[in-house]
N, C-alpha and C positions, 0 to 999 in steps of 0.2 A: 791352220792345220786341223785335219778332219780325220778321226779315227775311227774304227769299225772292228768287229769280231765276227769272222766267218764261223759257220757251225762246225766244230770240232771237239770232241769231248765234252767236259762239263765247264771248260773256262773259254772255249773258243779260240781260235787262231787270229792273232793281231795282225791287221793290215792297216796301212795309209791309204786314204781315199783322195781322189782329185777333187778340187774345189767344186767341179760342176757335177760331181757324183758319178762319172761315167767310167772311171777307171781305179783300179787298186793295185797296190804292189805289197808283196809280203814283208813283214817286219819281224820275222821270227828270228833273225840273226841280232836284233836289238834286244827285243823281250817276245817269249812266247804267247804271253796273253796280254790284255790290257792290265789286268792286276798286277802282274809282274812289272809293267811299265810304270805304274803309279808307286810301286814299293820302291823303285829306284829311279825317281823322276829327275832327279839331278843329273844323272849320267844318261838317262834314255831320251829325255826331252829334245836336247840339241841335235842328237842322231836321229830322231824321228823327224825333226823340222827338216835336217838336209835330206832325208830320204823323201819327204813331201815335195821339196824343192825340185829334186831330181825327177820325180813322178811328173810334174807340171811341165817339165822340158823333155819328156819322154826320154830320160837318160837312163832308165832302168826297166828292167822286165815288168810288163803289166798285163792285166787281164780285165775285162769288162765287169764292172761292179753290179751284181744284181741284187737288189734289196730282199728278195725272196731267199737268197743263200745266207743272209746275215742273221746271226744270233743278235740279242740285244748286247751292245757294246761290253756290258758287264753281264754274263749269263747269270752269276751269282755274286752277290757283293757282302762284304763284312758288315754293312749296315745301311737300312734304309729308312729314313725319318721323313715324315711328310708334315709339312707346316700347313698353316691357313692364312696366307699372306694377304689374301683379298677377302677382306672382311666383310664387304658386300656379300659375298656368297655364304659365308658363315651366317650371317644375319637372315637371309632369306630361308635357308635351310632350317635353321634353328625354328624360325616361324612356322614352318610346315609342321614341325613336331609338336608346336605348342610349347617350346621352351623359351625362356626368357634369356635375352641377351645382356649380360654383364657389361658394364663400362669398361672393366679391365681387358675386355678382348680386344680394345683398340690401342692398348697400350703395351700388353704383354702376348706374344704369339701363342696360339695353339700349336700343338704338335704332337704326334702319336708316332710309335715304333712299328715300321710294318715288316711283312716277312720279305726277307732278301736272299734267302736260301736259294731262289730260282725265280727269275724273271723270264716271262714268255718272250719268245723273240716277235719281232715288230709284225710278223705275217701269220703268226700262230693263231689258231682259233682261241676265242674265249670259252673256256668249258664250262658250263652251267647245268647243274644236275636238276635243278627245280627252278621254272620259272617263277614260282611265287615268291622266291627269295627277293625279287626286285632288283635285277641285275641293271647297274648304271655305268656308263663311262665317266671319266673325269680327265679332261684334256688339261695338262699342267706343264710347267717347265722345272727341269731338274738341273742341279750342279753336281759335280763330282769334287771332292776335295782331296787335298794331300793330307798328310798328318798335321792336325791342329792341336795345339798345346791348350790344356784346360786354361779357363780364364780369359782366353783371347777375345779382344775387344770387337765390336761390329766393324769398326774400320781397318783393323789388322785383318779380320777375316776374309775380306776380298781378296788378299794376296795368297791366300790358300786354295781359292777355286782353280782347279785345273782345267775343267771340261764343262760343257753346258749341252743339254739334250731336252728331250720331251719325253713324257711319259703319259701312257693311259692308265690312270691309278682306278681299277675296277673296284666297285663297290657294291654290296649287296644290302640294298637300303631297307628292306624290310626286316632284316635281321639286326640291324643298328640299334633301334631303340631299345630291345631287351638286353643287347650287351651291355649298352651304356647305362642301364638302369641298375647293373651289378656294381657301378662305379670302379671298374677296372680296366676299361678301354675296349678298343677292336681286337678281335681275334678272328673269328669265324666269317664275319661281315666284310674283311678284307682279304680277298684271295689274291693270287699272283697278279702282278701288272706287267706291262709291256713297255720297253723303253724304244726309243727311236733308233733306226738303223746306224746311225752316225752321232758321235759326239763331236763337239767343235771347241778349239781352244779360244778363250775370251778374245784374244786379239784379232782373231779371223772374222769376227762378227762386225768389227768396225763400231760405227756410231749405233748400232743396234744394242750393243752391250754398254750401257751407261748407269753410273750410280747404283751398281749391284742388281740391275734389273735387266731383262731381255725385253727389248722394245719391237713391236711389229704385230701384225694381225695373227692370231692362231686361229688357222682354218680348221673347223670341225664339220665334218659330212655324216650323215645318218642316212644309210640306204640310198646314198648318191646325191642326196639333197642337201643344200647349205644349212647347217644347223646352228653353227657359231662363227663369229668373225670378231671376238673380243681383242683388244690390243693388251699384251701382256704387260706392257710397261705403265699401263693406266691403272689408277685406283688399286695398285698394289700398297696396301699399308706397310708392310714389313719388307724391306729389301733382303736379298741374300745374305749380306753380312749380318743383319740383325738376326737372320734365322739360324746361321752358324754359331753366331755368339751365344744364343739361348741354349742350343744344344751343347755346347761346350762349357757352359758355366760350372759345371760340377765334375766333368771328366774330359779327357783328351779324345780326340777322333782320330782314327786309323785311316791310312791313305785308303782311298778307294770307297769312302762313305759318300752315299748318295742323298741328297736333301732336295725334297720337292717343294714347290711353291703353294700347293693347294690348287684347287680349281680356279682357273682364271675367269674373272668376272669383272665386267664393267657396269657401272650404272648407266640409266638410261639419259638422253640429252636433257631432260626435265630433273633430273636428280632422282629419279624413281628407279624401280628394278628393272627397266629395260624391255624391249620389245623383240619378238621374233624376227629372223631374217626376213620372212616372208612379208612382214608388215614394215619392213624398212630400217629395223633395229639392228644391234650387232648379235642379237641371238645369245646362245647360252653355250657353257662348254660342259655341261651335265644335264641330265634329264630332271633331276630333282629340282633344279633351279627353275626350269620353265614349269614344272608342276604346281612349285610354290606360287608363282606369278598367277597362273591359272586359277588358282583357288583364291588369291587376292582379289582377282578382277571379276571373275564367274561365280565364285563359291564351291567350285570343285575342280580338281584336275582331271584332264582328259587325255594328256600325252601319256601313252604306256611305257613302262620299263621295256628294257631290250628281252627279245624273244629269241628263240632258236631260228636262225637264218638271217637275223639282222646284221648288217654290216657298218662299221664304225671306221672312219678315215681322219687322222689327225696330222696337221703339216704346217709348216711355216714356209712361206716363199720370201725369197729377196726382191729387190727392186726391178729385177729382171725377169720375175715370175719363174725362178728356179728354185728347186726345194734346197733348203738349208740344211737340215737333219735327215732328209728322206722322209718316208710316210709311215706312220703305224696305221695298218689296214689289218681290220680283226672282223671275223665272221663269228657269231655266237653259235656254239654246237652244244648238243647234249653230253654231258659228263658220262 
């Protein structure tokens, strides 16, 4: 089952989307918004599934689904927590800042609390007031949970995952060091992120959803050229069950909590930091990572951070080269 929110007020209008992303049908008689459906999932989920099946059989009124008309599935959420499940990425980015990598990072997930009061729509521009802030994309996987009791185990946590999608977790790299030096975490360096047009239930992903991980190539394009092709299911140190359990250790989670994987990152075939797509490698899911590799290999970073007019596209295709979640496609605009 695939769900989306068309732009309507602050919380969007819930629609069910066909598997090929070509059609939608309104779900307002079941729930006015995705958050409302998540709040009453036991009642809404079977009704939404029946509606999805009717849509596939053309048995209900339908309209063409245009991704440009979609808000983020959750235009605002009660909670957005982003992990760093791909420790290879953490290691590289810390190396760029001259920060040591504690051994505990391989056994205890990193996680920060992001701003969830407003997610950008998947085709909204990225507002950037100052190019010197070092604007970066971060292509990630996200899950949306139902209510999760405090103390839930990593295995139990997987049963609380309702939906899966993608996110562009925008970062302002040049503001991060000063914020972290205060010892209190990200605030200004983490502006609004954008979610994929469509969220998908785990069962609809088939073998791509396995062991708490989304498997498959996460395509990242920068200004129309291939930038990243990392496999989201490879080199993921912490699965989503572990990330959810980490967040729920000392508190319960509310339905509609969005949890991110952190930047998807694969090591190179030789176990090293990997190569650009242009050199036959899998590339990168953020600019900071390629800049770190450039520094390691040549002594200086040459790839610039995002500038006004740059365009980012993030997407995952199925085995038939059809988009699974729709595409996040954003252009950087002056704020």
